[in-house]
C-alpha positions in Angstrom: 19.4 64.2 -15.8 22.6 62.4 -16.5 21.9 60.1 -13.5 18.4 59.3 -14.7 19.8 58.3 -18.1 22.1 55.8 -16.2 19.4 54.5 -13.8 16.7 54.2 -16.4 18.2 51.3 -18.3 19.1 49.4 -15.0 15.5 49.8 -13.8 14.2 48.7 -17.1 16.4 45.6 -16.9 15.4 44.9 -13.4 11.7 45.2 -14.3 12.1 42.8 -17.2 14.0 40.2 -15.1 11.4 40.7 -12.3 8.5 40.1 -14.6 10.1 37.0 -16.2 10.8 35.6 -12.7 7.3 36.4 -11.5 5.8 34.8 -14.7 7.9 31.7 -14.2 7.0 31.5 -10.6 3.3 31.7 -11.2 3.5 29.1 -13.9 5.6 26.8 -11.6 3.2 27.2 -8.8 0.2 26.6 -11.1 1.7 23.4 -12.3 2.5 22.2 -8.8 -1.0 23.1 -7.6 -2.4 21.1 -10.5 -0.4 18.0 -9.4 -1.4 18.5 -5.8 -5.1 19.0 -6.8 -5.0 15.9 -9.0 -2.8 13.4 -6.8 -2.9 15.1 -3.4 -5.6 12.9 -2.0 -3.8 9.6 -2.6 -0.1 10.0 -2.9 2.5 11.6 -0.5 3.6 15.2 -0.8 7.2 13.8 -1.3 6.0 11.9 -4.4 4.2 14.9 -5.8 7.4 16.9 -5.6 9.4 14.1 -7.2 6.7 13.9 -10.0 7.0 17.8 -10.5 10.8 17.8 -10.6 10.8 15.0 -13.2 8.2 16.9 -15.3 5.8 13.9 -15.0 2.2 15.3 -15.5 -0.8 13.0 -15.1 -2.1 11.8 -18.4 -5.4 10.3 -19.4 -5.5 6.5 -20.2 -3.2 3.8 -18.7 0.3 3.0 -18.6 1.7 -0.6 -18.2 4.4 -1.3 -15.7 5.7 -3.6 -13.0 4.3 -2.6 -9.8 3.0 -4.0 -6.4 -0.7 -4.3 -5.6 -1.8 -4.0 -2.0 -5.3 -4.9 -0.6 -6.4 -4.9 3.1 -9.7 -5.6 4.6 -11.0 -5.7 8.2 -11.7 -9.3 9.5 -15.5 -10.1 10.0 -16.5 -6.5 9.4 -20.2 -7.3 9.0 -20.3 -8.2 12.8 -19.2 -4.6 13.6 -22.2 -3.3 11.7 -24.5 -5.4 14.0 -22.7 -4.5 17.2 -22.2 -0.7 16.6 -24.5 2.2 15.9 -24.0 3.9 12.6 -22.3 6.9 14.3 -19.9 4.7 16.2 -19.2 2.6 13.2 -18.2 5.7 11.1 -16.1 7.1 14.1 -14.2 3.7 14.3 -13.7 3.3 10.6 -12.6 6.9 10.1 -10.1 6.5 13.0 -8.7 3.1 11.3 -8.6 4.4 7.8 -6.8 7.6 8.8 -4.0 5.8 10.6 -3.7 3.0 8.0 -3.6 5.5 5.2 -0.9 7.6 6.9 1.3 4.6 7.1 0.6 3.8 3.4 1.6 7.3 2.2 4.6 7.6 4.5 5.9 4.4 2.8 5.3 6.0 -0.7 2.3 4.0 -1.6 -0.6 5.3 -3.9 -4.1 5.2 -2.5 -6.4 3.8 -5.1 -9.7 3.8 -3.2 -11.6 2.8 -0.1 -14.3 0.2 -0.5 -16.1 0.3 2.8 -13.5 -0.8 5.4 -11.1 -2.1 2.6 -8.0 -0.2 1.5 -6.9 -0.6 -2.1 -3.5 0.7 -3.1 -0.4 0.2 -5.2 3.3 1.0 -5.2 5.4 2.2 -8.2 3.0 4.6 -10.0 2.4 7.3 -10.9 6.0 7.9 -9.9 8.7 5.2 -10.4 9.6 3.7 -7.0 12.7 1.5 -6.5 12.2 -1.5 -4.1 8.4 -1.1 -4.3 8.0 -4.7 -3.2 10.0 -3.8 0.1 7.9 -0.7 0.7 4.7 -2.7 0.4 5.8 -5.4 2.8 7.1 -2.8 5.2 3.6 -1.1 5.1 1.9 -4.3 5.9 4.1 -4.9 9.0 3.8 -1.3 10.2 0.0 -1.5 9.8 0.0 -4.6 12.0 2.0 -2.8 14.8 -0.2 0.2 14.5 -3.4 -1.9 15.0 -2.0 -3.3 18.2 -1.6 0.3 19.5 -5.2 1.2 18.3 -6.7 -1.9 19.9 -5.1 -0.9 23.2 -6.3 2.7 22.9 -10.0 1.6 22.1 -9.9 -0.9 25.1 -8.5 2.0 27.5 -11.4 4.2 26.3 -13.8 1.7 27.7 -16.7 2.6 25.3 -16.2 0.0 22.7 -17.4 -3.8 22.7 -14.9 -6.7 22.9 -15.2 -7.1 19.2 -13.4 -3.7 18.7 -10.7 -4.6 21.3 -9.8 -7.6 19.0 -10.0 -6.1 15.6 -7.7 -7.5 13.0 -7.2 -7.0 9.3 -5.8 -9.1 6.5 -3.4 -8.0 3.7 -2.9 -9.4 0.2 0.2 -8.5 -1.8 1.4 -9.2 -5.2 3.9 -7.8 -7.7 3.8 -7.9 -11.6 2.8 -6.2 -14.7 -0.3 -4.1 -14.4 -2.0 -1.0 -16.0 -2.3 2.2 -13.9 -3.8 5.4 -15.0 -6.9 7.7 -15.1 -9.8 5.3 -16.0 -13.5 5.8 -16.1 -15.9 8.1 -18.0 -15.3 11.5 -19.6 -17.2 13.0 -16.6 -15.6 11.1 -13.7 -12.3 9.4 -13.7 -10.2 7.6 -11.0 -6.6 6.9 -10.9 -6.5 3.1 -10.4 -4.9 -0.2 -11.5 -6.0 -3.3 -13.3 -4.7 -6.7 -14.7 -4.0 -10.2 -13.5 -1.5 -9.0 -10.9 -4.2 -6.9 -9.3 -6.7 -9.7 -9.4 -4.3 -12.3 -7.6 -3.5 -9.6 -4.8 -7.3 -9.1 -4.2 -7.8 -12.9 -4.0 -5.0 -13.4 -1.5 -6.6 -11.2 1.0 -9.7 -13.1 1.5 -7.7 -16.4 1.0 -5.5 -15.5 4.1 -8.6 -16.5 6.2 -8.5 -20.1 5.2 -4.7 -20.4 6.2 -5.3 -18.4 9.5 -2.8 -15.8 8.6 -3.0 -12.0 8.3 -0.4 -10.9 5.6 -0.5 -13.1 2.5 2.2 -12.5 -0.1 2.6 -14.0 -3.6 5.7 -15.5 -4.9 6.6 -12.5 -7.3 6.8 -10.2 -4.3 8.6 -12.7 -2.1 11.4 -13.5 -4.5 12.5 -9.9 -4.6 12.5 -9.3 -0.8 12.9 -12.8 0.8 16.3 -11.8 2.5 14.8 -8.7 4.1 11.9 -10.3 6.0 11.0 -13.4 7.9 8.6 -15.8 6.1 6.6 -18.9 6.2 5.7 -20.9 3.1 2.1 -21.8 3.1 0.9 -23.4 -0.1 0.9 -23.7 -3.9 -2.4 -21.9 -4.8 -4.4 -22.7 -7.8 -6.0 -19.5 -9.1 -8.9 -19.4 -11.3 -7.8 -18.7 -15.0 -4.2 -19.8 -14.5 -2.8 -23.3 -15.0 0.5 -22.9 -13.1 0.1 -22.8 -9.3 1.2 -19.7 -7.4 3.4 -20.0 -4.2 1.9 -18.2 -1.3 3.9 -17.1 1.8 3.0 -15.5 5.2 5.0 -12.3 5.9 6.0 -12.5 9.6 8.4 -9.8 10.5 11.6 -7.9 9.5 14.7 -10.0 9.2 16.0 -11.2 12.6 13.0 -9.7 14.5 11.2 -12.9 15.3 11.4 -14.1 18.9 13.5 -17.3 19.6 10.4 -19.3 20.3 8.5 -18.2 17.2 11.6 -18.8 15.0 11.9 -22.3 16.2 8.1 -23.0 15.6 8.6 -21.6 12.0 11.6 -23.8 11.3 9.6 -26.9 12.5 6.7 -25.9 10.3 9.0 -25.3 7.3 10.6 -28.8 7.8 7.3 -30.4 8.1 6.0 -28.6 5.0 9.0 -30.0 2.9 8.1 -33.5 4.1 4.4 -32.8 3.2 5.3 -31.7 -0.3 7.3 -34.9 -0.7 4.1 -36.8 0.4 5.8 -38.1 3.5 2.6 -37.6 5.3 3.4 -39.4 8.6 6.8 -37.6 9.2 5.3 -34.3 8.2 2.6 -34.8 10.7 5.0 -35.6 13.6 7.2 -32.7 12.7 4.4 -30.0 12.7 
């Protein structure tokens, strides 16, 4: 009896603490499950954990911030629809989108949506991300490397037409103020982005076709990471709705990763471009 009188309070305390621990554990897991259900389809698990640790729950409406918009689209995709059966087209597209999205999430990007073969994404929301310009540029380069591997794989399989063996995509990047958040109707919402920054990134992707390049980057992004990558200045772009031209650059490689031959070509091109901008047409033509 004496022993029970001693043990009973201890058991009661253990039961109380156990109940509190179990309650907190269930609440914590519930909150984490909520975040994963809400964001798990379009941001990496690492960012979900970071969001949870910072007590940053998703909220309705939009928040303005400085982020990087990312657009990519397969070159001449309409031709694929003509050459491939519906089932083959779906298989190819799913293969492509899976690998490209994996790279996007690994580099801490947020998947906005797929529009057919296009990938729309951004960096720096819903969780703040330092050096989001760098992560976006690195994603573009890693996607290029992955696409080389995928083209070789499709060629080795032997079941795909030459069009697939030569598949390329174009990327448009721009950094600046934008609004990100849950937008849509009361019945259906999408975590997305909007603003002038987004519009310019979306225009750079198709504009890359006219310059014969595959990664087209606006000056806001370039200025932050110019020392970390190899670049080629392309043009001063007049954008609809803006009076001031925007400088556009081709992203080529990580710093010091260009071949000697290509590095010399880029130096010659940049020299010719400077002469061109000075309106010294003849010298510019001879240089390039």
